[in-house]
NURONU-763679 format. One record per atom (N, C-alpha, C): z, y, x; residue number from 1; atom name. Coordinates in steps of 0.001 Angstrom, whole numbers, plus 500000, padded with zeros to 6 digits. Atoms other than C-alpha are relative to their C-alpha. Layout:
      w      v      u num atome
      Z      Y      X NUM    CA
...
% end
This chain:
      w      v      u num atome
 498767 499540 500626   1     N
 037152 617126 116356   1    CA
 499787 500285 498519   1     C
 500294 499708 501397   2     N
 035485 618330 113156   2    CA
 499868 498713 499196   2     C
 500149 501279 500672   3     N
 034600 614736 112271   3    CA
 501365 499381 499713   3     C
 498653 500533 500193   4     N
 038233 613676 112723   4    CA
 500676 500717 498838   4     C
 499403 499238 501104   5     N
 039375 616487 110395   5    CA
 499371 499603 498673   5     C
 500691 500392 501222   6     N
 036732 615524 107831   6    CA
 500472 498641 499512   6     C
 499542 501345 500361   7     N
 037749 611856 107878   7    CA
 501447 500047 499523   7     C
 498592 499888 500394   8     N
 041443 612761 107695   8    CA
 500121 500652 498629   8     C
 499965 499327 501296   9     N
 040816 615133 104786   9    CA
 499535 499058 498904   9     C
 500509 500954 500988  10     N
 038757 612512 102932  10    CA
 501044 498937 499695  10     C
 498972 501028 500203  11     N
 041505 609938 103438  11    CA
 501143 500524 499152  11     C
 498899 499412 500774  12     N
 044171 612269 102057  12    CA
 499576 500220 498551  12     C
 500483 499740 501350  13     N
 042030 613199 099045  13    CA
 499786 498710 499228  13     C
 500331 501237 500688  14     N
 040921 609659 098207  14    CA
 501150 499011 499909  14     C
 498898 500957 499963  15     N
 044153 607813 099020  15    CA
 500742 499877 498669  15     C
 499271 500183 501256  16     N
 045949 608588 095733  16    CA
 499244 499160 498982  16     C
 500769 500777 500952  17     N
 043073 607079 093727  17    CA
 500035 498520 500351  17     C
 499915 501395 499573  18     N
 043103 603864 095751  18    CA
 501396 499459 499722  18     C
 498621 500441 500197  19     N
 046888 603687 095517  19    CA
 500276 499702 498528  19     C
 499758 500212 501428  20     N
 046804 603935 091716  20    CA
 499579 498593 499608  20     C
 500488 501320 500369  21     N
 044691 600807 091326  21    CA
 500810 498898 500670  21     C
 499259 501014 499270  22     N
 046618 598898 093990  22    CA
 501435 499854 499521  22     C
 498581 500009 500318  23     N
 050057 599833 092710  23    CA
 500322 499982 498510  23     C
 499724 500020 501436  24     N
 049661 599648 088934  24    CA
 500844 498779 499678  24     C
 499130 501144 500302  25     N
 052572 597511 087788  25    CA
 499439 499153 498861  25     C
 500361 500870 501112  26     N
 052114 594579 085449  26    CA
 500780 500483 498788  26     C
 499360 499485 501205  27     N
 052834 595790 081940  27    CA
 500600 498912 499138  27     C
 499324 500867 500950  28     N
 055078 594223 079322  28    CA
 499733 500572 498611  28     C
 500397 499497 501317  29     N
 053654 594563 075792  29    CA
 501196 500288 499095  29     C
 498813 499783 500837  30     N
 057068 594249 074134  30    CA
 500681 501312 500379  30     C
 499427 498724 499547  31     N
 058475 597079 076254  31    CA
 499053 501146 499648  31     C
 500989 498990 500338  32     N
 055226 598978 075635  32    CA
 500049 500410 498549  32     C
 499854 499660 501421  33     N
 055785 598809 071883  33    CA
 501101 501042 499821  33     C
 498906 499017 500068  34     N
 059049 600694 072405  34    CA
 499539 501349 500551  34     C
 500509 498761 499411  35     N
 057337 603272 074651  35    CA
 499023 500667 499033  35     C
 501009 499476 500922  36     N
 054568 603655 072047  36    CA
 500618 500813 498864  36     C
 499341 499196 501042  37     N
 057137 605116 069634  37    CA
 499797 501487 500265  37     C
 500250 498600 499645  38     N
 056535 608377 071521  38    CA
 498615 500446 499527  38     C
 501398 499718 500370  39     N
 052879 608164 070465  39    CA
 499765 499925 498490  39     C
 500198 500301 501426  40     N
 053358 607113 066809  40    CA
 499875 501231 499102  40     C
 500139 498807 500838  41     N
 053617 610663 065477  41    CA
 498527 500357 499807  41     C
 501417 499616 500039  42     N
 049908 611079 066236  42    CA
 499023 498822 499962  42     C
 500926 501128 499849  43     N
 048407 607596 066819  43    CA
 500546 498723 499382  43     C
 499682 501391 500338  44     N
 048346 604045 065511  44    CA
 499184 499126 500940  44     C
 500735 500929 499125  45     N
 047288 601049 067569  45    CA
 499574 498749 499252  45     C
 500245 501257 500691  46     N
 047341 598199 065067  46    CA
 499133 500128 498757  46     C
 500896 499771 501125  47     N
 045090 599757 062406  47    CA
 498901 500951 500438  47     C
 501131 499144 499665  48     N
 041732 601469 062524  48    CA
 499990 501206 499056  48     C
 499866 498827 500866  49     N
 042928 604634 060770  49    CA
 500379 501225 500823  49     C
 499708 498738 499322  50     N
 043197 608274 061759  50    CA
 501344 500533 499533  50     C
 498812 499211 500320  51     N
 046472 610141 061902  51    CA
 499692 501400 500508  51     C
 500291 498710 499360  52     N
 046786 613470 063721  52    CA
 498985 499783 501112  52     C
 500930 500393 498943  53     N
 044998 611734 066606  53    CA
 499213 498780 499562  53     C
 500808 501174 500357  54     N
 042446 608917 066611  54    CA
 500797 498706 500125  54     C
 499417 501329 499847  55     N
 043338 605277 066203  55    CA
 499793 499538 501433  55     C
 500120 500569 498656  56     N
 043994 603546 069506  56    CA
 499688 498506 499947  56     C
 500421 501396 500132  57     N
 042971 600170 068118  57    CA
 498645 499876 500697  57     C
 501243 500203 499275  58     N
 040278 598925 070483  58    CA
 499715 501056 501057  58     C
 500239 498906 499054  59     N
 040780 601835 072889  59    CA
 499546 499505 501375  59     C
 500378 500486 498668  60     N
 040462 599718 076037  60    CA
 498560 499500 499943  60     C
 501423 500298 499987  61     N
 036775 599529 076824  61    CA
 499171 501000 499206  61     C
 500693 499013 500822  62     N
 035907 602442 074525  62    CA
 499639 501229 500832  62     C
 500399 498737 499366  63     N
 033970 605474 075727  63    CA
 500886 501105 499428  63     C
 499122 498906 500427  64     N
 036234 608538 075586  64    CA
 499283 500897 498983  64     C
 500512 499043 500974  65     N
 035764 610824 072591  65    CA
 499025 499435 498998  65     C
 501009 500607 500873  66     N
 033863 608355 070413  66    CA
 500554 499245 498795  66     C
 499483 500783 501129  67     N
 036222 606852 067810  67    CA
 499667 500672 498673  67     C
 500227 499600 501379  68     N
 035007 607201 064260  68    CA
 499573 501448 499815  68     C
 500339 498628 500368  69     N
 034793 610600 062669  69    CA
 501037 500992 500515  69     C
 498968 499107 499493  70     N
 037645 612093 064679  70    CA
 499358 501217 500663  70     C
 500504 498744 499448  71     N
 037068 615728 065660  71    CA
 500623 500240 501378  71     C
 499509 499867 498629  72     N
 037574 615501 069427  72    CA
 499712 501390 500547  72     C
 500285 498756 499271  73     N
 037786 618539 071675  73    CA
 498683 499829 500741  73     C
 501253 500092 499240  74     N
 034562 619387 073459  74    CA
 500267 499403 501371  74     C
 499659 500551 498680  75     N
 036336 618507 076726  75    CA
 500050 498476 499953  75     C
 499908 501460 500120  76     N
 037063 614954 075509  76    CA
 498620 499402 499744  76     C
 501357 500493 500252  77     N
 033539 614471 074130  77    CA
 499166 500046 501281  77     C
 500755 499860 498750  78     N
 032055 615762 077399  78    CA
 500443 498968 501035  78     C
 499509 501022 499066  79     N
 034285 613401 079396  79    CA
 499352 498649 499681  79     C
 500642 501249 500414  80     N
 032934 610473 077378  80    CA
 498514 500002 500300  80     C
 501439 499891 499720  81     N
 029351 611685 077659  81    CA
 499739 499914 501503  81     C
 500113 500072 498549  82     N
 029958 611943 081398  82    CA
 500308 498621 500563  82     C
 499796 501378 499558  83     N
 030843 608248 081531  83    CA
 501437 499509 499990  83     C
 498608 500450 500016  84     N
 034621 608129 081027  84    CA
 500188 498920 498944  84     C
 499682 501129 500866  85     N
 035565 604755 079559  85    CA
 501476 499708 500202  85     C
 498567 500289 499915  86     N
 039179 603928 078742  86    CA
 500211 498559 500449  86     C
 499630 501286 499424  87     N
 040049 601040 081031  87    CA
 501506 500067 500258  87     C
 498578 499899 499647  88     N
 043620 600096 081966  88    CA
 500233 501004 501132  88     C
 499833 499097 498853  89     N
 043116 602048 085200  89    CA
 499843 501464 499599  89     C
 500176 498593 500389  90     N
 041767 605224 083588  90    CA
 501116 500448 499075  90     C
 498861 499647 500859  91     N
 044475 605149 080925  91    CA
 501258 500233 500832  91     C
 498829 499880 499126  92     N
 047092 604683 083641  92    CA
 500022 501377 500666  92     C
 500100 498680 499368  93     N
 045859 607836 085383  93    CA
 500139 501110 498961  93     C
 500004 498984 501055  94     N
 045306 609818 082164  94    CA
 501396 500245 499441  94     C
 498700 499873 500662  95     N
 048741 609126 080720  95    CA
 501071 500677 500845  95     C
 499030 499251 499183  96     N
 050523 610786 083655  96    CA
 500121 501414 499454  96     C
 500061 498624 500518  97     N
 049456 614259 082475  97    CA
 498638 500176 499339  97     C
 501298 499952 500671  98     N
 046692 614135 079857  98    CA
 499273 501337 500119  98     C
 500643 498677 499950  99     N
 046043 617891 079918  99    CA
 499444 500338 501375  99     C
 500550 499780 498661 100     N
 045486 617843 083665 100    CA
 498834 499057 500277 100     C
 501070 500982 499779 101     N
 043302 614728 083593 101    CA
 498714 500464 499320 101     C
 501154 499455 500725 102     N
 041000 616248 080941 102    CA
 500381 501410 499567 102     C
 499697 498593 500292 103     N
 041285 620003 081022 103    CA
 499282 500385 498716 103     C
 500576 499592 501279 104     N
 040760 621329 077503 104    CA
 500233 499010 498882 104     C
 499686 500940 501069 105     N
 041971 618265 075600 105    CA
 501011 500645 499051 105     C
 499034 499468 500973 106     N
 043879 619052 072422 106    CA
 501249 499129 499909 106     C
 498826 500866 500060 107     N
 046340 616235 072999 107    CA
 501207 500740 500555 107     C
 498821 499209 499626 108     N
 049745 617905 073096 108    CA
 501019 499207 500813 108     C
 499023 500855 499314 109     N
 051627 614947 074609 109    CA
 500057 500342 501486 109     C
 499894 499611 498593 110     N
 052996 615892 078042 110    CA
 499715 498874 500990 110     C
 500304 501118 499116 111     N
 052529 612404 079492 111    CA
 501183 499095 500249 111     C
 498982 500977 499612 112     N
 054458 609429 080797 112    CA
 500047 499982 501521 112     C
 499898 499896 498544 113     N
 055679 610015 084336 113    CA
 500350 498669 500673 113     C
 499566 501271 499402 114     N
 057153 606547 084908 114    CA
 498860 498985 500009 114     C
 501081 500965 499827 115     N
 054651 604043 086275 115    CA
 500148 498808 499050 115     C
 499786 501199 500811 116     N
 056215 601094 084443 116    CA
 499779 500293 498519 116     C
 500225 499662 501409 117     N
 056173 602894 081078 117    CA
 498509 500070 499686 117     C
 501445 499925 500223 118     N
 052461 603610 081462 118    CA
 499402 498598 499966 118     C
 500511 501373 499964 119     N
 051746 600006 082401 119    CA
 500402 499239 498739 119     C
 499520 500691 501203 120     N
 053849 598770 079465 120    CA
 499232 500440 498753 120     C
 500717 499525 501193 121     N
 052139 600981 076872 121    CA
 498543 499536 500042 121     C
 501365 500520 499874 122     N
 048743 599891 078214 122    CA
 499970 498523 499619 122     C
 499906 501415 500396 123     N
 049811 596232 077838 123    CA
 500128 499890 498483 123     C
 499862 499978 501458 124     N
 050831 597046 074262 124    CA
 498646 500292 499347 124     C
 501302 499639 500563 125     N
 047474 598710 073527 125    CA
 498974 498880 500196 125     C
 500948 501079 499698 126     N
 045628 595778 075112 126    CA
 500030 498907 498933 126     C
 499899 500999 501069 127     N
 046884 593526 072295 127    CA
 499046 500311 498858 127     C
 500828 499554 501109 128     N
 044720 595553 069901 128    CA
 498597 500388 500465 128     C
 501311 499722 499421 129     N
 041636 595747 072122 129    CA
 499366 498694 500438 129     C
 500684 501168 499448 130     N
 039013 593311 073344 130    CA
 500490 499788 501420 130     C
 499562 500258 498619 131     N
 039842 591600 076650 131    CA
 499260 500898 500994 131     C
 500605 499156 498962 132     N
 039199 593763 079715 132    CA
 500226 499365 501348 132     C
 501382 499581 500220 133     N
 037081 593460 081717 133    CA
 499329 499084 498994 133     C
 500659 500816 501035 134     N
 034663 592201 079051 134    CA
 499601 498642 500554 134     C
 500398 501343 499592 135     N
 034092 588484 079203 135    CA
 498515 499852 499727 135     C
 501417 500237 500196 136     N
 030548 587292 079557 136    CA
 499803 499246 498700 136     C
 500332 500679 501243 137     N
 028984 586203 076263 137    CA
 499853 498507 500276 137     C
 500011 501445 499783 138     N
 029468 582416 075961 138    CA
 498604 499417 500101 138     C
 501357 500531 499958 139     N
 025803 581655 075167 139    CA
 499253 500511 501220 139     C
 500678 499438 498831 140     N
 024556 583995 077879 140    CA
 500485 499316 501270 140     C
 499448 500665 498825 141     N
 026902 582368 080397 141    CA
 499445 498584 500120 141     C
 500547 501355 499966 142     N
 025710 578881 079411 142    CA
 498536 500017 500412 142     C
 501417 499870 499652 143     N
 022070 579991 079639 143    CA
 499810 500286 501474 143     C
 500086 499658 498576 144     N
 022623 581500 083090 144    CA
 500334 498791 500855 144     C
 499616 501194 499238 145     N
 024346 578317 084297 145    CA
 498876 498970 499964 145     C
 501099 500959 500114 146     N
 021479 576177 082982 146    CA
 498822 500428 500868 146     C
 501091 499501 499160 147     N
 018931 578424 084715 147    CA
 500295 499743 501480 147     C
 499622 500235 498604 148     N
 020855 578178 088000 148    CA
 499856 498521 500345 148     C
 500084 501438 499756 149     N
 021064 574390 087688 149    CA
 498539 499571 500108 149     C
 501421 500330 499969 150     N
 017332 574161 086926 150    CA
 499353 500451 501292 150     C
 500551 499477 498746 151     N
 016488 576323 089939 151    CA
 500435 499132 501176 151     C
 499504 500842 498912 152     N
 018673 574153 092182 152    CA
 499267 498661 500018 152     C
 500720 501278 500069 153     N
 016932 570988 090944 153    CA
 498584 500161 500516 153     C
 501362 499775 499520 154     N
 013511 572494 091633 154    CA
 499968 500103 501517 154     C
 499954 499799 498554 155     N
 014566 573417 095165 155    CA
 500114 498692 500767 155     C
 499775 501213 499205 156     N
 015803 570000 096265 156    CA
 499538 498723 499317 156     C
 500545 501180 500691 157     N
 014255 567641 093682 157    CA
 501049 499049 499510 157     C
 498945 500894 500483 158     N
 017625 566217 092646 158    CA
 500657 500597 498780 158     C
 499203 499568 501140 159     N
 019609 566377 089443 159    CA
 501444 500131 500463 159     C
 498573 499866 499679 160     N
 023328 567119 089359 160    CA
 500540 498641 500403 160     C
 499424 501248 499526 161     N
 025232 564457 091260 161    CA
 499134 499337 501056 161     C
 500809 500498 498912 162     N
 022427 563936 093777 162    CA
 498927 499010 499595 162     C
 501017 500948 500438 163     N
 020192 561656 091627 163    CA
 498644 500711 499986 163     C
 501342 499432 500060 164     N
 016463 562173 091814 164    CA
 499668 500381 498582 164     C
 500390 499539 501330 165     N
 015104 564152 088900 165    CA
 498866 499119 499506 165     C
 501014 500864 500600 166     N
 013020 562005 086559 166    CA
 498786 500824 499613 166     C
 501219 499311 500418 167     N
 009406 562924 085889 167    CA
 499480 499451 498699 167     C
 500414 500593 501275 168     N
 009265 560898 082652 168    CA
 499950 501010 498920 168     C
% end
């Protein structure tokens, strides 16, 4: 009986986190630009400059609390040092209620309660960030593919297409 209660409790506690990733709507960058107007008093996304808050240019993929010389709260710096990276998923969760997500943040914004607005503003921010998840480096990917091909040829003695590998 105790095991059933434990499993049920774990399911209730963990379910909202799974649901967030599964149910995050597809964002619209154009609509997100309109939503971002709520953020413009403190942030910019298309320039690497500080306003009241840090620039959000390149925010997706960035460790929390690490942009430039911005004076982050200790709570935000500690979140970053603890491994928080701004991905679309973490931003989606954070933007609901920033002060609850990171207790002690100085960000005064109350949050975006509507799922679609959060997804849209994230799509807008993504235009000014590197692709997420990070793409594999082109040269590294080519090198890995060549290594795999070489290993396959050594295993069966054939080149790509089934021809015997030449020993010339």
